[in-house]
C-alpha positions as CSV (number, residue, x, y, z in Angstrom):
1,X,0.0,0.0,0.0
2,X,1.0,3.6,-0.3
3,X,2.3,4.9,3.0
4,X,2.9,8.6,2.8
5,X,5.7,10.1,4.9
6,X,5.1,13.5,6.6
7,X,8.6,13.5,8.0
8,X,10.0,14.1,4.5
9,X,8.6,17.6,4.6
10,X,10.5,18.6,7.7
11,X,13.9,20.2,7.7
12,X,16.0,20.0,10.9
13,X,17.4,23.3,12.1
14,X,20.9,23.7,13.3
15,X,21.2,27.3,14.2
16,X,23.8,29.1,16.3
17,X,22.8,28.8,20.0
18,X,20.8,31.8,21.3
19,X,23.3,32.7,24.2
20,X,26.3,32.6,21.8
21,X,24.5,34.9,19.3
22,X,23.5,37.4,21.9
23,X,27.1,37.7,23.0
24,X,28.2,38.3,19.5
25,X,25.7,41.0,18.5
26,X,24.0,44.0,20.0
27,X,21.1,43.8,17.5
28,X,17.7,42.5,18.3
29,X,14.9,42.1,15.7
30,X,11.3,42.4,16.5
31,X,9.4,39.2,15.7
32,X,5.7,39.7,14.8
33,X,2.8,37.4,13.8
34,X,2.5,37.1,10.0
35,X,-1.3,37.0,10.4
36,X,-1.2,40.7,11.1
37,X,-0.1,41.4,7.5
38,X,-2.4,42.4,4.7
39,X,-3.8,39.6,2.4
40,X,-1.7,38.4,-0.5
41,X,-1.7,40.4,-3.8
42,X,-0.8,38.9,-7.2
43,X,0.6,40.6,-10.3
44,X,-0.7,40.0,-13.8
45,X,1.5,39.0,-16.8
46,X,1.7,40.6,-20.2
47,X,3.4,38.8,-23.1
48,X,6.7,40.4,-24.0
49,X,7.0,42.0,-27.4
50,X,10.1,42.2,-29.5
51,X,10.5,45.0,-32.0
52,X,11.9,43.5,-35.2
53,X,11.6,46.4,-37.6
54,X,9.7,49.7,-37.5
55,X,7.3,50.5,-40.3
56,X,7.0,46.9,-41.6
57,X,4.0,44.6,-41.4
58,X,6.0,42.4,-39.1
59,X,7.4,45.1,-36.9
60,X,6.2,43.5,-33.7
61,X,6.9,39.9,-32.8
62,X,5.4,38.4,-29.6
63,X,7.7,36.2,-27.5
64,X,6.2,32.8,-26.8
65,X,8.2,32.3,-23.6
66,X,8.7,35.6,-21.7
67,X,6.2,37.8,-20.0
68,X,6.4,41.1,-18.1
69,X,5.3,41.0,-14.5
70,X,3.1,44.0,-13.7
71,X,1.8,44.9,-10.3
72,X,-1.3,47.1,-9.7
73,X,0.6,48.0,-6.5
74,X,4.1,47.1,-5.6
75,X,4.7,43.9,-3.6
76,X,4.8,44.4,0.1
77,X,5.0,41.0,1.8
78,X,8.3,39.3,0.8
79,X,8.9,35.7,1.9
80,X,12.7,35.0,2.0
81,X,13.7,31.3,2.1
82,X,17.4,30.4,2.4
83,X,19.6,27.3,2.2
84,X,20.0,26.0,5.7
85,X,23.2,25.6,7.8
86,X,25.4,27.8,5.6
87,X,27.0,30.9,7.3
88,X,27.6,32.7,4.0
89,X,24.0,32.3,3.0
90,X,22.9,33.6,6.4
91,X,25.1,36.6,6.0
92,X,23.7,37.3,2.5
93,X,20.2,37.0,3.9
94,X,20.9,39.5,6.7
95,X,22.5,41.9,4.2
96,X,19.5,41.6,1.8
97,X,17.0,42.2,4.6
98,X,18.9,45.2,5.9
99,X,18.9,46.7,2.4
100,X,15.2,46.0,1.6
101,X,13.9,47.3,5.0
102,X,15.9,50.5,4.7
103,X,15.3,51.2,1.0
104,X,11.7,50.1,0.7
105,X,9.9,51.3,3.8
106,X,6.6,49.6,3.0
107,X,8.2,46.1,2.5
108,X,7.5,43.4,5.1
109,X,9.9,40.5,5.5
110,X,8.5,37.1,6.1
111,X,10.8,34.2,7.2
112,X,10.4,30.7,8.4
113,X,10.1,30.4,12.2
114,X,13.4,28.6,12.6
115,X,15.1,31.2,10.5
116,X,13.6,34.0,12.6
117,X,15.2,32.5,15.7
118,X,18.5,32.1,13.8
119,X,18.9,35.7,12.6
120,X,17.0,37.8,15.0
121,X,20.2,39.0,16.8
122,X,22.0,39.6,13.5
123,X,20.0,42.6,12.4
124,X,17.8,45.4,13.6
125,X,14.5,44.9,11.7
126,X,10.9,43.7,11.9
127,X,10.5,40.1,10.9
128,X,7.2,38.3,10.4
129,X,6.7,34.6,10.9
130,X,4.1,32.1,11.8
131,X,2.6,28.8,10.6
132,X,3.5,27.6,7.2
133,X,0.0,28.1,6.0
134,X,-0.2,31.6,7.3
135,X,3.2,32.6,5.7
136,X,2.0,31.1,2.4
137,X,-1.3,33.0,2.4
138,X,0.4,36.4,3.0
139,X,3.2,36.2,0.4
140,X,3.3,38.5,-2.5
141,X,6.8,37.6,-3.7
142,X,9.0,34.6,-2.9
143,X,12.8,35.1,-2.7
144,X,15.2,32.2,-2.5
145,X,18.8,32.3,-1.4
146,X,20.7,29.1,-2.2
147,X,20.7,26.5,-5.0
148,X,18.2,24.7,-7.1
149,X,17.3,22.6,-4.1
150,X,16.3,25.7,-2.2
151,X,13.8,26.6,-5.0
152,X,12.4,23.1,-4.9
153,X,11.9,23.3,-1.1
154,X,10.3,26.8,-1.4
155,X,7.8,25.7,-4.1
156,X,7.0,22.5,-2.2
157,X,5.6,24.7,0.5
158,X,2.9,25.6,-2.1
159,X,2.3,22.0,-3.3
160,X,-1.4,22.3,-2.7
161,X,-1.9,25.9,-3.9
162,X,-0.8,28.7,-6.1
163,X,2.9,29.6,-6.0
164,X,3.7,33.4,-5.8
165,X,6.3,34.7,-8.3
166,X,9.8,33.6,-7.5
167,X,13.0,35.7,-7.5
168,X,16.1,33.5,-7.0
169,X,19.7,34.2,-6.2
170,X,22.6,31.8,-6.6
171,X,24.3,30.8,-3.3
172,X,24.3,27.0,-3.6
173,X,26.0,24.1,-5.4
174,X,24.1,24.2,-8.6
175,X,22.3,27.1,-10.1
176,X,20.5,25.9,-13.2
177,X,17.3,27.6,-12.1
178,X,19.1,30.7,-10.8
179,X,19.6,33.5,-13.3
180,X,20.9,36.1,-10.7
181,X,24.0,36.2,-8.6
182,X,23.5,37.6,-5.1
183,X,25.6,40.6,-6.1
184,X,22.7,41.5,-8.5
185,X,20.1,41.4,-5.8
186,X,19.5,45.2,-5.6
187,X,19.0,45.7,-9.3
188,X,16.9,42.5,-9.7
189,X,14.5,43.4,-6.8
190,X,14.1,46.9,-8.2
191,X,13.0,45.5,-11.6
192,X,10.4,43.4,-9.8
193,X,9.2,46.2,-7.6
194,X,8.9,48.6,-10.5
195,X,7.0,46.1,-12.7
196,X,9.9,45.9,-15.2
197,X,10.9,42.3,-14.6
198,X,10.7,39.5,-17.2
199,X,9.4,36.2,-16.1
200,X,8.9,32.7,-17.5
201,X,6.1,30.3,-16.6
202,X,7.4,26.9,-15.5
203,X,4.7,24.2,-15.6
204,X,3.8,22.0,-12.6
205,X,2.4,18.5,-12.7
206,X,-0.5,17.4,-10.5
207,X,0.0,14.0,-8.9
208,X,-2.8,11.9,-7.4
209,X,-1.8,8.8,-5.5
210,X,-4.2,5.9,-5.1
211,X,-4.2,2.8,-2.9
212,X,-6.0,-0.2,-4.5
213,X,-7.9,-1.7,-1.5
214,X,-9.1,-4.5,-3.8
215,X,-5.7,-6.2,-3.3
216,X,-6.6,-6.6,0.4
217,X,-10.4,-6.3,0.6
218,X,-12.4,-7.5,-2.4
219,X,-15.1,-5.3,-4.1
220,X,-13.8,-2.1,-2.7
221,X,-12.7,0.9,-4.7
222,X,-9.4,2.7,-5.0
223,X,-8.7,5.1,-2.2
224,X,-7.2,8.5,-2.9
225,X,-4.2,9.0,-0.6
226,X,-2.8,12.4,-1.6
227,X,-2.8,15.1,-4.2
228,X,0.3,17.3,-4.6
229,X,2.2,19.2,-7.3
230,X,5.7,18.8,-8.7
231,X,8.0,21.5,-10.2
232,X,10.7,19.0,-11.4
233,X,9.6,15.4,-11.4
234,X,7.7,12.5,-10.0
235,X,9.5,9.2,-9.8
236,X,8.7,5.6,-8.9
237,X,11.8,3.5,-8.0
238,X,12.3,0.0,-6.7
239,X,14.5,1.3,-3.9
240,X,16.1,-1.4,-1.8
241,X,13.8,-4.1,-3.3
242,X,16.0,-6.7,-5.2
243,X,13.5,-7.2,-8.0
244,X,12.6,-5.1,-10.9
245,X,9.2,-3.4,-10.9
246,X,6.5,-4.2,-13.4
247,X,4.7,-0.9,-14.3
248,X,1.6,-0.7,-16.3
249,X,1.6,2.7,-18.1
250,X,-1.5,4.4,-19.6
251,X,-1.9,7.8,-21.4
252,X,-5.4,9.3,-21.4
253,X,-6.7,5.8,-20.6
254,X,-5.0,4.1,-23.5
255,X,-2.5,1.3,-22.6
256,X,1.1,2.3,-23.5
257,X,3.3,-0.5,-22.2
258,X,4.2,-2.7,-19.3
259,X,7.7,-1.5,-18.3
260,X,10.0,-3.8,-16.5
261,X,12.7,-1.6,-15.0
262,X,14.1,0.0,-11.8
263,X,11.3,2.5,-12.2
264,X,10.2,5.5,-14.2
265,X,10.5,9.3,-14.0
266,X,7.7,11.7,-15.1
267,X,9.0,15.2,-15.4
268,X,8.2,18.7,-16.5
269,X,10.4,20.5,-19.0
270,X,12.0,22.2,-15.9
271,X,12.9,18.7,-14.6
272,X,14.1,17.5,-17.9
273,X,17.7,18.5,-17.0
274,X,17.5,16.7,-13.6
275,X,16.8,13.0,-12.8
276,X,15.2,12.4,-16.3
277,X,18.4,13.6,-18.0
278,X,20.5,11.2,-16.0
279,X,18.2,8.4,-17.1
280,X,18.6,9.3,-20.8
281,X,15.7,11.7,-21.3
282,X,15.8,14.7,-23.6
283,X,16.5,18.3,-22.5
284,X,13.4,20.4,-23.1
285,X,13.0,24.2,-23.0
286,X,10.8,25.2,-20.1
287,X,8.4,27.0,-22.3
288,X,7.5,23.8,-24.3
289,X,4.1,22.5,-23.0
290,X,4.9,18.8,-22.5
291,X,5.4,15.9,-20.1
292,X,8.4,13.6,-20.2
293,X,8.2,9.9,-19.3
294,X,11.7,8.3,-18.9
295,X,12.4,4.7,-17.8
296,X,15.0,4.1,-15.2
297,X,17.3,1.2,-16.2
298,X,14.8,-0.7,-18.3
299,X,15.3,-4.4,-18.9
300,X,14.3,-3.9,-22.6
301,X,16.4,-1.7,-24.8
302,X,13.3,-0.8,-26.7
303,X,11.7,0.9,-23.7
304,X,12.7,4.4,-24.7
305,X,11.9,7.9,-23.3
306,X,8.6,9.5,-24.4
307,X,7.4,13.1,-24.6
308,X,3.6,13.7,-24.3
309,X,1.6,16.9,-24.7
310,X,1.2,18.6,-21.4
311,X,-2.6,17.9,-21.5
312,X,-2.0,14.2,-21.3
313,X,-3.1,12.4,-18.1
314,X,-0.6,9.6,-17.4
315,X,-1.3,6.6,-15.1
316,X,1.4,4.4,-13.7
317,X,0.2,1.3,-11.9
318,X,2.3,-1.3,-10.0
319,X,1.3,-4.5,-11.8
320,X,-0.3,-7.2,-9.9
321,X,2.3,-9.5,-11.4
322,X,5.3,-7.4,-10.2
323,X,7.9,-9.4,-8.3
324,X,8.9,-6.2,-6.6
325,X,6.5,-5.7,-3.8
326,X,7.6,-2.2,-2.7
327,X,8.4,0.8,-4.9
328,X,9.3,4.3,-3.6
329,X,7.3,7.3,-4.7
330,X,9.3,10.6,-4.7
331,X,8.2,14.1,-5.7
332,X,10.9,16.7,-6.5
333,X,13.5,14.5,-4.8
334,X,11.6,14.0,-1.6
335,X,10.5,10.5,-0.7
336,X,6.7,10.6,-0.2
337,X,5.7,6.9,0.4
338,X,5.9,3.3,-0.7
339,X,3.7,1.7,-3.4
340,X,2.7,-1.9,-3.7
341,X,1.0,-4.0,-6.4
342,X,-2.3,-2.4,-7.4
343,X,-1.3,1.1,-6.2
344,X,-1.2,3.8,-8.9
345,X,-0.5,7.4,-9.6
346,X,-2.3,9.7,-12.0
347,X,-0.1,12.6,-13.3
348,X,-1.5,15.5,-15.4
349,X,-1.4,19.2,-15.8
350,X,-2.7,21.9,-13.5
351,X,-5.7,23.8,-14.7
352,X,-5.0,26.3,-17.5
353,X,-4.6,30.0,-16.7
354,X,-2.1,32.6,-15.5
355,X,-2.6,31.4,-11.9
356,X,-1.0,28.0,-12.7
357,X,2.6,27.0,-12.9
358,X,5.5,28.9,-11.3
359,X,6.4,32.4,-12.5
360,X,10.1,32.8,-12.3
361,X,12.0,36.0,-12.8
362,X,14.7,35.7,-15.5
363,X,17.3,37.9,-17.1
364,X,16.3,37.1,-20.7
365,X,15.2,34.5,-23.2
366,X,18.8,33.2,-23.5
367,X,19.1,32.0,-19.9
368,X,18.3,28.4,-20.6
369,X,20.8,27.9,-23.4
370,X,23.5,29.7,-21.4
371,X,22.9,27.3,-18.6
372,X,23.2,24.3,-20.9
373,X,26.6,25.5,-22.0
374,X,28.0,27.0,-18.8
375,X,26.6,24.6,-16.2
376,X,26.1,21.3,-18.1
377,X,28.9,21.7,-20.6
378,X,26.6,20.9,-23.5
379,X,28.5,19.2,-26.3
380,X,31.8,20.3,-24.8
381,X,34.9,18.8,-26.4
382,X,37.7,17.3,-24.2
383,X,40.1,19.6,-25.9
384,X,38.2,22.7,-24.8
385,X,39.1,22.2,-21.2
386,X,42.0,24.2,-19.9
């Protein structure tokens, strides 16, 4: 059966002891309840237009991937999430909060409760915190400080709802989703605040997990266990089970194949450069509306990666004939539970509209290709290394 793990959502906090921090600093922040803040506001998005030649019939060309983020009123409630346990990230966060609170007087800074305890003696500012649900409901803009994993953690907080626009700064190990260095934080935030920032919409996948009770109690229906969303990918993997899993795969109700493998990865275009890529899947631009299905170490060499339209609803079911009795279900790299024969997941798109997906601030349309070359070394020759 599917046994979902709530512990996978929790992150331990290893902060500097309170007594030690008080001795090192004379600052003392004021911590307030986030529920006192005004309700969340959302921007609207206007398709970017490129001018290709004045006076001609084709003088305007609409970009298919970038939008301009426009606020009816500037964002006020800023939720800052950082990579944990790193002193240089904490220092960068303190510096950013000091700058924002002194330069933009109407800005309110929201942080996670453990972070508020960690940095309250490092700066002289008002910080808002509270329950995860309260912080999420008040956030106008989400800022992340860290690596790609920090973005995945931040967006996972909104796995059951709309994600606010995301502005990310690179302070981690890998920065494929991070167009800005922390040194560019002042300029980047001003662009967002002044409704001049360019954004791209990264699709999310909706995942429904079902437990088939008929395997244990005849004549009973499937039981819906959970509904969540993924920014990167959803994977089923045999884990520590010594046997390959037998997976029955359907697309819009039509049988596709029975895959015998270590598992399968279902990913968004954003996730195409992550686990799916390591399994042999294609790299897909984030603006392409599609879903990737990539086998993990299949027994048959003819079980190849597939790309479906984003509208496709994919079902993956653990076959009743599977020798592997336990398969791990992971979403965006976090283990969510264990699946057994008869259990299944249904993966499909969010509802259409500007309130779906994740709107991420970017520098320009060339960010993705630059990352392929600079971070992944796309098609790099051995002789090019110096």
